[in-house]
C-alpha positions as CSV (number, residue, x, y, z in Angstrom):
1,X,235.6,51.7,119.5
2,X,233.8,53.7,122.2
3,X,235.7,55.6,124.8
4,X,234.4,55.5,128.4
5,X,235.3,58.6,130.4
6,X,235.9,57.6,134.0
7,X,237.1,60.1,136.6
8,X,240.4,61.2,135.2
9,X,243.5,60.2,137.0
10,X,246.4,62.5,136.3
11,X,249.6,60.6,135.4
12,X,251.3,63.9,134.9
13,X,250.4,67.5,134.2
14,X,250.0,66.5,130.5
15,X,248.1,63.2,130.5
16,X,244.9,61.7,131.9
17,X,244.2,58.0,132.2
18,X,241.3,56.7,130.2
19,X,239.6,53.3,129.6
20,X,239.1,52.1,126.0
21,X,236.4,49.5,125.2
22,X,236.1,47.6,122.0
23,X,232.5,46.4,121.5
24,X,233.3,44.3,118.5
25,X,236.1,42.4,120.3
26,X,233.9,40.9,123.1
27,X,233.9,44.2,125.0
28,X,237.7,44.0,125.4
29,X,238.7,46.7,127.9
30,X,242.1,48.4,127.9
31,X,243.7,51.2,129.7
32,X,245.1,54.3,127.9
33,X,246.2,57.9,128.2
34,X,244.8,61.1,126.8
35,X,247.0,64.1,126.1
36,X,247.0,67.3,124.0
37,X,250.8,67.7,124.3
38,X,252.6,66.6,121.1
39,X,255.9,65.5,122.7
40,X,254.0,63.4,125.2
41,X,252.0,61.8,122.4
42,X,255.2,61.1,120.4
43,X,257.0,59.6,123.3
44,X,254.0,57.4,124.0
45,X,254.0,56.2,120.4
46,X,257.7,55.3,120.6
47,X,256.9,53.3,123.8
48,X,254.3,51.2,121.9
49,X,251.1,53.1,122.4
50,X,248.6,53.1,119.5
51,X,246.7,56.2,118.4
52,X,242.9,55.7,118.9
53,X,241.4,59.1,117.9
54,X,242.6,62.4,116.6
55,X,241.2,65.9,115.9
56,X,242.7,68.8,114.1
57,X,242.6,72.6,114.8
58,X,243.3,74.4,111.6
59,X,244.2,78.0,111.5
60,X,242.8,80.0,108.6
61,X,245.3,81.6,106.2
62,X,245.7,85.3,106.7
63,X,246.7,88.4,104.6
64,X,248.3,91.5,105.8
65,X,246.4,94.4,104.2
66,X,248.6,97.2,105.6
67,X,251.3,97.1,108.3
68,X,252.6,100.5,109.3
69,X,255.6,98.8,111.1
70,X,256.8,97.2,107.9
71,X,255.3,98.8,104.8
72,X,255.3,97.2,101.4
73,X,257.2,98.8,98.5
74,X,254.0,100.3,97.1
75,X,254.1,102.9,99.9
76,X,257.7,104.0,99.2
77,X,256.6,106.8,96.9
78,X,254.1,108.3,99.3
79,X,254.4,111.2,101.8
80,X,253.8,110.5,105.5
81,X,250.4,112.1,105.5
82,X,249.3,110.0,102.5
83,X,250.3,106.8,104.2
84,X,248.3,107.7,107.3
85,X,245.2,108.6,105.1
86,X,245.4,105.2,103.4
87,X,245.8,103.4,106.7
88,X,242.8,105.2,108.1
89,X,240.7,104.3,105.0
90,X,241.8,100.6,105.2
91,X,241.2,100.5,108.9
92,X,237.6,101.6,108.5
93,X,236.8,99.5,105.4
94,X,238.2,96.2,106.9
95,X,236.1,96.7,110.1
96,X,233.0,97.0,107.8
97,X,233.7,93.8,105.7
98,X,230.4,92.2,104.9
99,X,231.8,88.8,103.7
100,X,230.8,86.2,106.3
101,X,233.8,84.1,105.5
102,X,236.4,86.8,105.9
103,X,237.1,88.6,109.2
104,X,239.4,91.3,110.4
105,X,242.0,90.0,112.7
106,X,241.7,91.5,116.1
107,X,244.1,91.7,119.1
108,X,245.1,93.6,122.2
109,X,246.7,96.8,121.1
110,X,247.7,95.6,117.6
111,X,247.7,99.2,116.3
112,X,250.0,99.1,113.2
113,X,248.5,96.1,111.5
114,X,245.4,95.7,109.4
115,X,245.0,92.0,108.6
116,X,242.3,89.7,107.5
117,X,241.7,85.9,107.7
118,X,239.5,83.4,106.0
119,X,239.4,79.9,104.5
120,X,240.8,80.8,101.1
121,X,244.3,82.4,100.6
122,X,243.4,83.3,97.0
123,X,240.2,85.1,98.1
124,X,242.1,87.0,100.8
125,X,244.7,88.2,98.3
126,X,242.1,89.3,95.8
127,X,240.2,91.2,98.5
128,X,243.4,92.9,99.7
129,X,244.3,94.1,96.2
130,X,240.7,95.5,95.8
131,X,240.8,97.3,99.2
132,X,244.3,98.8,98.6
133,X,243.4,99.9,95.1
134,X,240.3,101.7,96.5
135,X,242.4,103.3,99.2
136,X,244.9,104.7,96.7
137,X,242.0,106.0,94.6
138,X,240.5,107.6,97.7
139,X,243.6,109.8,98.0
140,X,243.9,110.1,94.3
141,X,247.2,108.3,93.9
142,X,248.2,105.5,91.6
143,X,249.3,102.2,93.2
144,X,252.5,102.0,91.1
145,X,255.5,102.9,93.3
146,X,257.1,106.3,92.4
147,X,260.4,107.9,93.1
148,X,259.0,111.0,94.7
149,X,260.3,109.7,98.1
150,X,263.1,107.3,98.0
151,X,262.8,106.2,101.6
152,X,262.5,102.4,101.9
153,X,259.8,102.1,104.6
154,X,259.9,98.3,105.0
155,X,262.1,95.2,104.6
156,X,260.5,92.5,102.4
157,X,261.3,88.8,102.3
158,X,261.9,89.0,98.5
159,X,265.5,88.1,97.9
160,X,266.2,84.6,96.6
161,X,268.5,82.7,98.9
162,X,270.3,81.3,95.8
163,X,271.0,84.9,94.7
164,X,272.9,85.8,97.9
165,X,276.5,84.7,98.2
166,X,278.5,81.6,99.0
167,X,279.0,82.5,102.7
168,X,275.3,82.8,103.2
169,X,274.5,79.5,101.4
170,X,277.2,77.7,103.3
171,X,275.9,78.9,106.6
172,X,272.4,77.8,105.7
173,X,273.7,74.3,104.8
174,X,275.6,74.1,108.1
175,X,272.5,75.1,110.0
176,X,270.3,72.6,108.2
177,X,272.8,69.8,109.0
178,X,272.6,70.7,112.7
179,X,268.9,71.3,112.9
180,X,267.9,68.1,111.0
181,X,268.4,66.0,114.2
182,X,265.4,67.9,115.8
183,X,263.1,67.3,112.8
184,X,261.3,64.1,111.9
185,X,262.6,62.6,108.8
186,X,259.2,62.4,107.2
187,X,258.9,66.2,107.5
188,X,262.3,67.2,106.0
189,X,260.6,68.0,102.6
190,X,258.1,70.3,104.2
191,X,260.2,71.9,107.0
192,X,260.4,75.7,106.3
193,X,264.0,75.9,107.6
194,X,265.2,73.2,105.1
195,X,263.3,74.7,102.2
196,X,264.1,78.4,102.6
197,X,263.7,80.1,99.2
198,X,263.5,83.8,100.1
199,X,265.4,85.9,102.6
200,X,265.0,89.5,103.7
201,X,266.3,92.0,101.3
202,X,269.3,94.3,101.7
203,X,268.6,97.4,103.7
204,X,270.6,100.1,105.5
205,X,269.1,98.9,108.8
206,X,271.3,95.8,108.8
207,X,274.5,97.8,108.9
208,X,273.1,99.9,111.8
209,X,272.2,96.8,113.7
210,X,275.6,95.3,113.2
211,X,277.2,98.1,115.2
212,X,275.1,97.7,118.4
213,X,276.6,94.4,119.8
214,X,279.0,91.7,118.7
215,X,276.8,88.6,118.9
216,X,273.4,88.6,117.2
217,X,270.8,86.0,118.3
218,X,267.9,85.3,116.0
219,X,264.9,83.2,117.0
220,X,263.6,80.3,115.0
221,X,261.8,79.7,112.8
222,X,260.8,83.1,111.5
223,X,264.3,84.4,112.4
224,X,266.1,82.2,109.8
225,X,265.2,84.2,106.7
226,X,265.9,87.4,108.7
227,X,269.3,86.2,109.8
228,X,270.3,85.0,106.3
229,X,269.2,88.4,104.9
230,X,271.3,90.1,107.5
231,X,274.3,87.9,106.8
232,X,274.1,88.4,103.1
233,X,274.0,92.2,103.6
234,X,276.7,92.6,106.2
235,X,278.9,89.5,106.1
236,X,278.9,89.5,109.9
237,X,279.8,86.0,111.0
238,X,278.6,86.5,114.6
239,X,275.1,85.2,114.1
240,X,273.5,82.6,116.3
241,X,270.1,80.9,116.7
242,X,267.8,79.8,119.5
243,X,264.2,78.7,119.4
244,X,261.3,80.1,121.4
245,X,257.7,79.1,120.7
246,X,255.2,80.5,123.2
247,X,251.9,79.5,121.6
248,X,250.2,78.2,118.4
249,X,253.4,76.8,116.9
250,X,252.4,75.6,113.4
251,X,255.6,73.6,113.0
252,X,255.3,71.6,116.2
253,X,254.2,68.4,114.6
254,X,257.3,68.2,112.5
255,X,259.7,68.0,115.4
256,X,261.2,65.0,117.2
257,X,262.6,67.2,120.0
258,X,262.6,70.9,121.0
259,X,265.8,72.8,120.3
260,X,266.5,74.7,123.5
261,X,270.1,75.7,123.1
262,X,272.2,78.2,121.0
263,X,273.7,77.4,117.6
264,X,276.5,77.6,116.8
265,X,278.2,77.2,120.2
266,X,279.6,80.6,121.2
267,X,283.4,80.7,121.7
268,X,283.3,83.3,124.4
269,X,280.9,83.7,127.3
270,X,281.4,87.4,128.2
271,X,280.7,89.3,125.0
272,X,277.6,91.4,124.6
273,X,274.5,90.0,122.9
274,X,271.8,91.5,120.7
275,X,268.5,89.5,120.3
276,X,266.6,90.2,117.1
277,X,263.1,89.1,116.4
278,X,259.7,90.1,115.2
279,X,257.6,91.3,118.1
280,X,253.9,91.2,118.9
281,X,254.2,91.6,122.7
282,X,257.9,91.3,123.2
283,X,257.6,88.1,125.2
284,X,259.8,86.0,123.0
285,X,262.6,88.6,123.2
286,X,262.4,88.6,127.0
287,X,262.4,84.8,127.1
288,X,265.4,84.6,124.8
289,X,267.2,87.3,126.9
290,X,266.6,85.1,130.0
291,X,268.0,82.1,128.1
292,X,271.2,84.0,127.3
293,X,271.6,85.2,130.9
294,X,271.0,81.7,132.4
295,X,273.7,80.3,130.1
296,X,276.3,83.0,130.4
297,X,275.5,84.8,133.7
298,X,273.2,87.6,134.7
299,X,275.9,90.2,134.4
300,X,276.2,89.7,130.7
301,X,275.1,92.6,128.5
302,X,271.9,91.7,126.6
303,X,270.0,94.1,124.4
304,X,266.9,93.5,122.2
305,X,265.7,94.7,118.8
306,X,262.0,94.4,118.2
307,X,261.5,94.0,114.4
308,X,258.2,95.5,113.2
309,X,256.6,95.8,116.7
310,X,252.8,95.3,116.5
311,X,252.0,96.8,120.0
312,X,253.0,99.6,122.2
313,X,254.2,97.2,124.8
314,X,256.4,95.4,122.3
315,X,258.0,98.7,121.2
316,X,258.5,100.0,124.7
317,X,259.9,96.8,126.2
318,X,262.8,96.6,123.6
319,X,266.1,98.5,123.6
320,X,265.8,99.2,119.8
321,X,263.0,98.8,117.3
322,X,262.8,98.7,113.5
323,X,259.6,100.5,112.4
324,X,258.7,101.6,108.9
325,X,262.3,101.2,107.7
326,X,263.9,103.1,110.5
327,X,265.9,102.0,113.5
328,X,264.7,103.7,116.8
329,X,266.5,103.7,120.1
330,X,263.4,103.3,122.3
331,X,264.5,105.3,125.3
332,X,265.3,108.3,123.1
333,X,261.8,108.6,121.8
334,X,259.6,107.0,124.4
335,X,258.6,110.2,126.2
336,X,257.0,111.8,123.2
337,X,254.9,108.8,122.2
338,X,251.2,108.4,123.1
339,X,250.0,104.9,123.9
340,X,247.0,105.3,121.5
341,X,248.8,107.1,118.7
342,X,252.3,105.8,118.7
343,X,251.9,103.8,115.5
344,X,251.0,107.0,113.6
345,X,253.6,109.2,115.4
346,X,256.5,106.9,114.3
347,X,255.4,107.4,110.7
348,X,254.9,111.2,110.8
349,X,257.8,111.9,113.3
350,X,255.6,114.3,115.2
351,X,253.1,114.1,118.1
352,X,249.6,113.8,116.7
């Protein structure tokens, strides 16, 4: 079938009218709509429309080579200056990668992270190990973690959910039963929320976060293993979920409907809230804070924790931030941070 493109007539902000002509069926001419919005497409299919053409935008896999905001266990035995030297070395070598299929991930002010992307996850992993090994050799250190410095500089998603406790497992089952009504049946086997294997490990950060506010709101879907790790570590029953997807949501095609509420339903509307999420710009935290205020009133106390902030703006826009295994109250350290060097200063603890 050939598609004729007349002057588009906007049926809504998300569709254009088109004409579809079938040459092999006596030039049979039909009307149709064109959209790049998934929910508009799905509703049209449910109303009897037929899919005529599809294209796919596939995002390459990526590998985090070094992330100062959430360091891997391999860095736990190093001194601050050694970590900075390794980061400097990796920063330079990844910029100079000659492989045409692998590229350094770039962004606006993403200072702490050094990440690469390419068509093969296996190849990326091998390249990361090679680069990190070279970086450790550069400072004449072995890549095996040591006990010289016992500080845990990151929180890994390495704890098996099945190795937590009954309370955590029961909460996960309860959440899945609720969330299943938003996910297409054919995607239940592949939905990350329903197939969570690992959660974030126990860390002293969780007990510090527990004391800030009563209600803790985590954002799906990345927030589920974070929340389950927090619950397993603290036993705090006051955890809730909402969903914020601002762009490039890889799980969009698995949903029947968008989840735009809070689960479980809070029993009180005037208690303080703490919103916890990973942060690249801080936009999702701000959007979630607005959701809470719209639901419970603008005089409600809402604070935010930026987990592993990847930009200066993400750090500065939060009330608290978790960076390199430490909890920072942002306003108490904001004045001494330099916009261009903040990611190093939070490692060394000193102006650079």
